[in-house]
N, CA, C and O atoms as a Tinker XYZ file with bonds, in Angstrom:
   360  protein
     1  N      0.769000   -1.437000   -0.116000    73     2
     2  CA     0.023000    0.196000    0.132000    64     1     3
     3  C      1.131000    1.193000    0.104000    63     2     4     5
     4  O      2.237000    1.052000    0.626000    81     3
     5  N      0.724000    2.147000   -0.526000    73     3     6
     6  CA     1.315000    3.488000   -1.001000    64     5     7
     7  C      1.030000    4.273000   -0.026000    63     6     8     9
     8  O     -0.174000    4.429000    0.176000    81     7
     9  N      1.921000    4.949000    0.806000    73     7    10
    10  CA     2.099000    6.147000    1.470000    64     9    11
    11  C      1.067000    7.137000    0.809000    63    10    12    13
    12  O      0.925000    7.362000   -0.393000    81    11
    13  N      0.239000    7.786000    2.090000    73    11    14
    14  CA    -0.529000    8.784000    1.555000    64    13    15
    15  C      0.479000   10.255000    1.548000    63    14    16    17
    16  O      1.141000   10.327000    2.583000    81    15
    17  N      0.685000   11.309000    0.674000    73    15    18
    18  CA     1.540000   12.402000    0.497000    64    17    19
    19  C      1.335000   12.838000    1.679000    63    18    20    21
    20  O      0.234000   12.657000    2.199000    81    19
    21  N      2.348000   13.499000    2.347000    73    19    22
    22  CA     1.888000   14.481000    3.312000    64    21    23
    23  C      1.654000   16.002000    2.912000    63    22    24    25
    24  O      2.487000   16.551000    2.190000    81    23
    25  N      0.526000   16.701000    3.370000    73    23    26
    26  CA     0.550000   18.313000    2.662000    64    25    27
    27  C      1.294000   18.909000    3.423000    63    26    28    29
    28  O      1.620000   18.779000    4.603000    81    27
    29  N      1.609000   19.811000    2.343000    73    27    30
    30  CA     3.024000   21.072000    2.613000    64    29    31
    31  C      2.446000   21.694000    4.090000    63    30    32    33
    32  O      1.232000   21.562000    4.250000    81    31
    33  N      3.131000   22.296000    5.076000    73    31    34
    34  CA     3.071000   22.735000    5.874000    64    33    35
    35  C      4.035000   23.893000    5.807000    63    34    36    37
    36  O      4.993000   24.013000    5.044000    81    35
    37  N      3.554000   24.842000    6.873000    73    35    38
    38  CA     4.311000   26.329000    6.381000    64    37    39
    39  C      3.913000   26.721000    7.833000    63    38    40    41
    40  O      2.824000   26.487000    8.358000    81    39
    41  N      5.138000   27.453000    8.481000    73    39    42
    42  CA     5.456000   28.548000    9.348000    64    41    43
    43  C      5.722000   29.692000    9.176000    63    42    44    45
    44  O      6.696000   29.731000    8.425000    81    43
    45  N      5.364000   30.792000    9.484000    73    43    46
    46  CA     5.965000   32.032000    9.815000    64    45    47
    47  C      6.468000   32.471000   11.031000    63    46    48    49
    48  O      5.936000   32.082000   12.070000    81    47
    49  N      7.522000   33.308000   11.052000    73    47    50
    50  CA     7.948000   33.605000   12.651000    64    49    51
    51  C      8.378000   34.973000   11.869000    63    50    52    53
    52  O      8.822000   35.387000   10.798000    81    51
    53  N      7.946000   35.370000   13.126000    73    51    54
    54  CA     8.543000   37.310000   13.219000    64    53    55
    55  C      9.407000   37.479000   14.419000    63    54    56    57
    56  O      9.123000   37.212000   15.586000    81    55
    57  N     10.472000   37.950000   13.950000    73    55    58
    58  CA    11.298000   38.342000   15.447000    64    57    59
    59  C     11.910000   39.775000   15.049000    63    58    60    61
    60  O     12.494000   40.088000   14.012000    81    59
    61  N     11.612000   40.532000   16.148000    73    59    62
    62  CA    11.811000   42.231000   16.154000    64    61    63
    63  C     12.428000   42.350000   17.694000    63    62    64    65
    64  O     11.851000   42.257000   18.777000    81    63
    65  N     14.162000   42.652000   17.294000    73    63    66
    66  CA    14.495000   42.575000   18.956000    64    65    67
    67  C     14.155000   43.770000   19.850000    63    66    68    69
    68  O     14.560000   44.026000   20.984000    81    67
    69  N     13.134000   44.577000   18.888000    73    67    70
    70  CA    12.939000   45.405000   19.766000    64    69    71
    71  C     11.519000   45.536000   20.812000    63    70    72    73
    72  O     11.089000   46.246000   21.721000    81    71
    73  N     11.213000   44.563000   20.155000    73    71    74
    74  CA    10.032000   44.286000   20.824000    64    73    75
    75  C      9.645000   42.831000   20.980000    63    74    76    77
    76  O      8.550000   42.582000   21.484000    81    75
    77  N     10.563000   41.697000   20.534000    73    75    78
    78  CA    10.215000   40.469000   20.963000    64    77    79
    79  C     11.361000   39.881000   21.950000    63    78    80    81
    80  O     12.464000   40.418000   21.850000    81    79
    81  N     11.245000   39.059000   22.689000    73    79    82
    82  CA    12.155000   38.343000   23.710000    64    81    83
    83  C     12.870000   37.090000   22.842000    63    82    84    85
    84  O     13.977000   36.595000   23.054000    81    83
    85  N     11.936000   36.744000   21.843000    73    83    86
    86  CA    12.410000   35.289000   21.309000    64    85    87
    87  C     11.633000   35.525000   19.368000    63    86    88    89
    88  O     10.807000   36.385000   19.061000    81    87
    89  N     11.935000   35.010000   18.897000    73    87    90
    90  CA    10.999000   34.730000   17.303000    64    89    91
    91  C      9.714000   34.143000   17.969000    63    90    92    93
    92  O      9.728000   33.536000   19.040000    81    91
    93  N      8.396000   34.436000   17.077000    73    91    94
    94  CA     7.424000   34.500000   17.744000    64    93    95
    95  C      6.853000   33.569000   16.178000    63    94    96    97
    96  O      7.253000   33.684000   15.020000    81    95
    97  N      5.932000   32.792000   16.692000    73    95    98
    98  CA     4.781000   31.888000   15.556000    64    97    99
    99  C      3.659000   33.300000   15.071000    63    98   100   101
   100  O      2.962000   33.842000   15.928000    81    99
   101  N      3.642000   33.650000   13.926000    73    99   102
   102  CA     2.907000   34.440000   13.589000    64   101   103
   103  C      2.046000   33.897000   12.422000    63   102   104   105
   104  O      1.233000   34.702000   11.966000    81   103
   105  N      2.084000   32.854000   11.948000    73   103   106
   106  CA     1.233000   32.365000   10.826000    64   105   107
   107  C      1.525000   30.691000   10.990000    63   106   108   109
   108  O      2.570000   30.321000   11.526000    81   107
   109  N      0.795000   29.977000   10.624000    73   107   110
   110  CA     1.279000   28.460000   10.257000    64   109   111
   111  C     -0.098000   28.062000    9.664000    63   110   112   113
   112  O     -1.205000   28.597000    9.715000    81   111
   113  N      0.407000   26.841000    9.036000    73   111   114
   114  CA    -1.006000   26.109000    8.439000    64   113   115
   115  C     -0.457000   24.794000    7.467000    63   114   116   117
   116  O      0.671000   24.301000    7.492000    81   115
   117  N     -1.489000   24.436000    6.702000    73   115   118
   118  CA    -0.823000   22.918000    6.098000    64   117   119
   119  C     -2.071000   23.138000    4.794000    63   118   120   121
   120  O     -3.168000   23.680000    4.925000    81   119
   121  N     -1.593000   22.644000    3.790000    73   119   122
   122  CA    -2.159000   22.585000    2.527000    64   121   123
   123  C     -2.243000   23.814000    1.734000    63   122   124   125
   124  O     -1.287000   24.371000    1.195000    81   123
   125  N     -3.465000   24.187000    1.709000    73   123   126
   126  CA    -3.946000   25.457000    0.775000    64   125   127
   127  C     -3.412000   26.617000    1.576000    63   126   128   129
   128  O     -3.066000   27.606000    0.930000    81   127
   129  N     -3.289000   26.644000    2.948000    73   127   130
   130  CA    -2.901000   27.352000    3.785000    64   129   131
   131  C     -1.570000   28.042000    4.252000    63   130   132   133
   132  O     -1.184000   29.148000    4.630000    81   131
   133  N     -0.933000   26.397000    3.948000    73   131   134
   134  CA     0.511000   26.796000    3.635000    64   133   135
   135  C      1.202000   27.542000    2.478000    63   134   136   137
   136  O      2.083000   28.401000    2.502000    81   135
   137  N      0.454000   26.883000    1.320000    73   135   138
   138  CA     0.551000   27.412000   -0.010000    64   137   139
   139  C      0.320000   29.020000   -0.202000    63   138   140   141
   140  O      0.959000   29.765000   -0.945000    81   139
   141  N     -0.788000   29.363000    0.684000    73   139   142
   142  CA    -1.020000   30.655000    0.924000    64   141   143
   143  C      0.275000   31.616000    1.164000    63   142   144   145
   144  O      0.916000   32.418000    0.484000    81   143
   145  N      0.332000   30.959000    2.886000    73   143   146
   146  CA     1.469000   31.432000    3.674000    64   145   147
   147  C      2.807000   31.904000    2.689000    63   146   148   149
   148  O      3.285000   33.027000    2.529000    81   147
   149  N      3.131000   30.837000    2.213000    73   147   150
   150  CA     4.489000   30.885000    1.060000    64   149   151
   151  C      4.118000   31.830000    0.122000    63   150   152   153
   152  O      5.012000   32.647000   -0.096000    81   151
   153  N      3.154000   31.982000   -0.471000    73   151   154
   154  CA     3.163000   32.742000   -2.098000    64   153   155
   155  C      3.096000   34.423000   -1.008000    63   154   156   157
   156  O      3.786000   35.343000   -1.448000    81   155
   157  N      2.397000   34.655000    0.126000    73   155   158
   158  CA     2.229000   36.029000    0.291000    64   157   159
   159  C      3.562000   36.087000    0.993000    63   158   160   161
   160  O      3.698000   37.186000    1.529000    81   159
   161  N      4.471000   35.382000    1.156000    73   159   162
   162  CA     6.272000   35.741000    1.799000    64   161   163
   163  C      6.586000   35.884000    0.652000    63   162   164   165
   164  O      6.939000   37.045000    0.444000    81   163
   165  N      6.648000   35.008000   -0.546000    73   163   166
   166  CA     7.119000   35.347000   -1.692000    64   165   167
   167  C      6.912000   36.658000   -2.553000    63   166   168   169
   168  O      7.730000   37.151000   -3.329000    81   167
   169  N      5.457000   37.184000   -2.207000    73   167   170
   170  CA     5.182000   38.299000   -2.893000    64   169   171
   171  C      5.470000   39.517000   -2.017000    63   170   172   173
   172  O      5.106000   40.645000   -2.350000    81   171
   173  N      6.111000   39.267000   -0.926000    73   171   174
   174  CA     6.477000   40.465000   -0.216000    64   173   175
   175  C      8.197000   40.088000   -0.268000    63   174   176   177
   176  O      8.884000   40.379000    0.711000    81   175
   177  N      8.521000   39.744000   -0.895000    73   175   178
   178  CA    10.084000   39.438000   -0.816000    64   177   179
   179  C     10.626000   38.911000    0.325000    63   178   180   181
   180  O     11.797000   39.225000    0.541000    81   179
   181  N      9.925000   37.984000    1.341000    73   179   182
   182  CA    10.157000   37.541000    2.562000    64   181   183
   183  C     11.185000   36.198000    2.034000    63   182   184   185
   184  O     10.605000   35.553000    1.160000    81   183
   185  N     12.425000   35.704000    2.337000    73   183   186
   186  CA    13.011000   35.008000    1.959000    64   185   187
   187  C     12.306000   33.519000    2.539000    63   186   188   189
   188  O     12.022000   33.302000    3.717000    81   187
   189  N     12.118000   32.615000    1.444000    73   187   190
   190  CA    11.365000   31.046000    2.413000    64   189   191
   191  C     12.665000   30.040000    2.241000    63   190   192   193
   192  O     13.591000   29.974000    1.433000    81   191
   193  N     12.232000   29.226000    3.512000    73   191   194
   194  CA    13.690000   28.494000    3.907000    64   193   195
   195  C     13.050000   26.829000    4.012000    63   194   196   197
   196  O     12.576000   26.589000    5.123000    81   195
   197  N     12.991000   25.879000    3.189000    73   195   198
   198  CA    12.469000   24.680000    3.682000    64   197   199
   199  C     13.042000   23.995000    4.741000    63   198   200   201
   200  O     14.235000   23.729000    4.890000    81   199
   201  N     11.939000   23.682000    5.599000    73   199   202
   202  CA    13.338000   22.781000    6.765000    64   201   203
   203  C     12.064000   22.050000    7.579000    63   202   204   205
   204  O     11.478000   22.497000    8.565000    81   203
   205  N     11.809000   20.764000    6.853000    73   203   206
   206  CA    10.291000   20.145000    7.308000    64   205   207
   207  C     10.370000   19.604000    8.710000    63   206   208   209
   208  O      9.452000   19.602000    9.530000    81   207
   209  N     11.739000   19.090000    8.895000    73   207   210
   210  CA    11.526000   19.022000   10.462000    64   209   211
   211  C     11.484000   20.172000   11.549000    63   210   212   213
   212  O     10.972000   19.942000   12.644000    81   211
   213  N     12.012000   21.386000   11.253000    73   211   214
   214  CA    11.769000   22.541000   11.949000    64   213   215
   215  C     10.138000   22.836000   11.752000    63   214   216   217
   216  O      9.552000   23.102000   12.801000    81   215
   217  N      9.611000   22.826000   10.953000    73   215   218
   218  CA     8.184000   23.372000   10.690000    64   217   219
   219  C      7.300000   22.257000   11.389000    63   218   220   221
   220  O      6.199000   22.542000   11.859000    81   219
   221  N      7.758000   21.145000   11.433000    73   219   222
   222  CA     7.367000   20.042000   12.234000    64   221   223
   223  C      6.928000   20.519000   13.861000    63   222   224   225
   224  O      5.845000   20.580000   14.443000    81   223
   225  N      8.195000   20.787000   14.221000    73   223   226
   226  CA     8.345000   21.199000   15.388000    64   225   227
   227  C      7.374000   22.650000   15.732000    63   226   228   229
   228  O      6.345000   22.650000   16.408000    81   227
   229  N      7.918000   23.680000   15.164000    73   227   230
   230  CA     6.743000   24.969000   15.129000    64   229   231
   231  C      5.225000   24.887000   14.860000    63   230   232   233
   232  O      4.434000   25.711000   15.318000    81   231
   233  N      4.872000   23.847000   14.092000    73   231   234
   234  CA     3.759000   23.941000   13.879000    64   233   235
   235  C      2.606000   23.689000   15.330000    63   234   236   237
   236  O      1.503000   24.134000   15.650000    81   235
   237  N      3.498000   22.825000   15.855000    73   235   238
   238  CA     2.782000   22.643000   17.176000    64   237   239
   239  C      2.511000   23.491000   18.362000    63   238   240   241
   240  O      1.930000   23.269000   19.424000    81   239
   241  N      3.175000   24.650000   17.803000    73   239   242
   242  CA     3.196000   25.871000   18.974000    64   241   243
   243  C      1.593000   27.047000   18.822000    63   242   244   245
   244  O      0.753000   26.757000   17.970000    81   243
   245  N      1.427000   28.048000   19.553000    73   243   246
   246  CA     0.104000   28.219000   19.170000    64   245   247
   247  C      0.884000   29.954000   18.330000    63   246   248   249
   248  O      2.035000   30.374000   18.214000    81   247
   249  N     -0.367000   30.448000   17.957000    73   247   250
   250  CA     0.060000   31.906000   17.492000    64   249   251
   251  C      0.494000   32.836000   18.219000    63   250   252   253
   252  O      0.085000   33.043000   19.362000    81   251
   253  N      1.255000   33.416000   17.715000    73   251   254
   254  CA     2.093000   34.544000   18.973000    64   253   255
   255  C      2.705000   33.979000   20.326000    63   254   256   257
   256  O      2.788000   34.600000   21.386000    81   255
   257  N      3.250000   32.260000   19.998000    73   255   258
   258  CA     3.925000   32.144000   21.105000    64   257   259
   259  C      5.450000   31.917000   20.614000    63   258   260   261
   260  O      5.871000   31.363000   19.598000    81   259
   261  N      6.099000   32.508000   21.635000    73   259   262
   262  CA     7.623000   32.300000   21.520000    64   261   263
   263  C      7.838000   30.930000   21.098000    63   262   264   265
   264  O      7.128000   29.958000   21.358000    81   263
   265  N      8.958000   30.974000   20.381000    73   263   266
   266  CA     9.571000   29.443000   20.197000    64   265   267
   267  C     10.081000   28.647000   21.247000    63   266   268   269
   268  O     10.013000   29.335000   22.265000    81   267
   269  N     10.342000   28.041000   21.387000    73   267   270
   270  CA    11.033000   27.332000   22.430000    64   269   271
   271  C     12.341000   27.169000   22.413000    63   270   272   273
   272  O     12.941000   26.656000   21.468000    81   271
   273  N     13.149000   27.813000   23.996000    73   271   274
   274  CA    14.660000   27.335000   23.930000    64   273   275
   275  C     15.204000   25.992000   22.957000    63   274   276   277
   276  O     16.156000   26.267000   22.226000    81   275
   277  N     14.845000   25.015000   22.909000    73   275   278
   278  CA    15.557000   23.865000   22.170000    64   277   279
   279  C     15.493000   24.005000   20.780000    63   278   280   281
   280  O     15.975000   23.061000   20.153000    81   279
   281  N     14.981000   25.020000   20.069000    73   279   282
   282  CA    14.871000   25.237000   18.614000    64   281   283
   283  C     15.704000   26.689000   18.507000    63   282   284   285
   284  O     16.057000   27.117000   17.409000    81   283
   285  N     15.919000   27.237000   19.466000    73   283   286
   286  CA    16.929000   28.604000   19.188000    64   285   287
   287  C     17.537000   28.417000   18.490000    63   286   288   289
   288  O     17.312000   29.091000   17.486000    81   287
   289  N     18.664000   27.497000   18.389000    73   287   290
   290  CA    19.822000   27.202000   17.463000    64   289   291
   291  C     19.534000   27.296000   16.073000    63   290   292   293
   292  O     20.041000   28.041000   15.235000    81   291
   293  N     18.233000   26.029000   15.890000    73   291   294
   294  CA    17.826000   26.066000   14.262000    64   293   295
   295  C     17.161000   27.592000   13.536000    63   294   296   297
   296  O     17.273000   28.064000   12.405000    81   295
   297  N     16.543000   27.999000   14.603000    73   295   298
   298  CA    15.919000   29.158000   14.117000    64   297   299
   299  C     17.115000   30.206000   14.094000    63   298   300   301
   300  O     16.863000   31.039000   13.224000    81   299
   301  N     18.206000   30.449000   14.665000    73   299   302
   302  CA    19.308000   31.486000   14.628000    64   301   303
   303  C     19.934000   30.909000   13.290000    63   302   304   305
   304  O     20.255000   31.769000   12.471000    81   303
   305  N     20.065000   30.126000   13.083000    73   303   306
   306  CA    20.726000   29.807000   11.525000    64   305   307
   307  C     19.363000   29.902000   10.130000    63   306   308   309
   308  O     19.553000   29.673000    8.935000    81   307
   309  N     18.350000   30.213000   10.643000    73   307   310
   310  CA    17.714000   30.944000    9.665000    64   309   311
   311  C     17.691000   32.117000    9.530000    63   310   312   313
   312  O     17.629000   32.768000    8.487000    81   311
   313  N     17.758000   32.587000   10.995000    73   311   314
   314  CA    17.727000   33.939000   10.950000    64   313   315
   315  C     19.008000   34.503000   10.334000    63   314   316   317
   316  O     18.910000   35.622000    9.832000    81   315
   317  N     20.116000   33.931000   10.302000    73   315   318
   318  CA    21.360000   34.379000   10.100000    64   317   319
   319  C     21.414000   34.403000    8.547000    63   318   320   321
   320  O     21.904000   35.282000    7.839000    81   319
   321  N     20.559000   32.780000    8.015000    73   319   322
   322  CA    20.720000   33.190000    6.424000    64   321   323
   323  C     19.820000   34.070000    5.917000    63   322   324   325
   324  O     19.814000   34.193000    4.692000    81   323
   325  N     19.052000   34.717000    6.567000    73   323   326
   326  CA    17.984000   35.714000    6.011000    64   325   327
   327  C     18.760000   37.228000    6.267000    63   326   328   329
   328  O     18.659000   38.214000    5.536000    81   327
   329  N     19.471000   37.123000    7.380000    73   327   330
   330  CA    20.485000   38.344000    7.487000    64   329   331
   331  C     21.415000   38.471000    6.225000    63   330   332   333
   332  O     21.655000   39.580000    5.748000    81   331
   333  N     21.880000   37.437000    5.750000    73   331   334
   334  CA    22.917000   37.129000    4.825000    64   333   335
   335  C     22.348000   37.786000    3.410000    63   334   336   337
   336  O     22.997000   38.562000    2.708000    81   335
   337  N     20.673000   37.199000    3.069000    73   335   338
   338  CA    20.271000   37.294000    1.923000    64   337   339
   339  C     19.975000   38.892000    1.968000    63   338   340   341
   340  O     20.178000   39.633000    1.007000    81   339
   341  N     19.537000   39.253000    3.046000    73   339   342
   342  CA    18.964000   40.522000    2.763000    64   341   343
   343  C     20.376000   41.789000    2.839000    63   342   344   345
   344  O     20.274000   42.932000    2.395000    81   343
   345  N     21.645000   41.206000    3.519000    73   343   346
   346  CA    22.470000   42.347000    3.153000    64   345   347
   347  C     22.899000   43.109000    2.337000    63   346   348   349
   348  O     23.836000   42.558000    1.759000    81   347
   349  N     22.687000   44.309000    1.885000    73   347   350
   350  CA    23.204000   45.033000    0.948000    64   349   351
   351  C     24.523000   44.474000    0.373000    63   350   352   353
   352  O     25.236000   43.667000    0.968000    81   351
   353  N     24.790000   45.029000   -0.941000    73   351   354
   354  CA    25.706000   44.358000   -1.601000    64   353   355
   355  C     26.431000   45.860000   -2.168000    63   354   356   357
   356  O     25.965000   46.755000   -2.873000    81   355
   357  N     27.932000   45.664000   -1.445000    73   355   358
   358  CA    28.715000   46.713000   -1.900000    64   357   359
   359  C     29.762000   46.602000   -0.880000    63   358   360
   360  O     30.718000   47.377000   -0.891000    81   359
């Protein structure tokens, strides 16, 4: 019997050092909702980084919930990636 394909999942984080003590989950969803989150991010030039294992952990959190310390390292790697992508060239 073939495995049923899993629906795409997406989680969006916000981190503003001026107001947040840790990154927060600001959107999450699967299937069509995940596709909409990803499309909206791309439309607004927000980099998207696939990481199914991290999405699985983060999708268990509530909206506006700080990420747990156990995933700081993984999220820090993503934030570092985003800072490099958004760094002005010159």
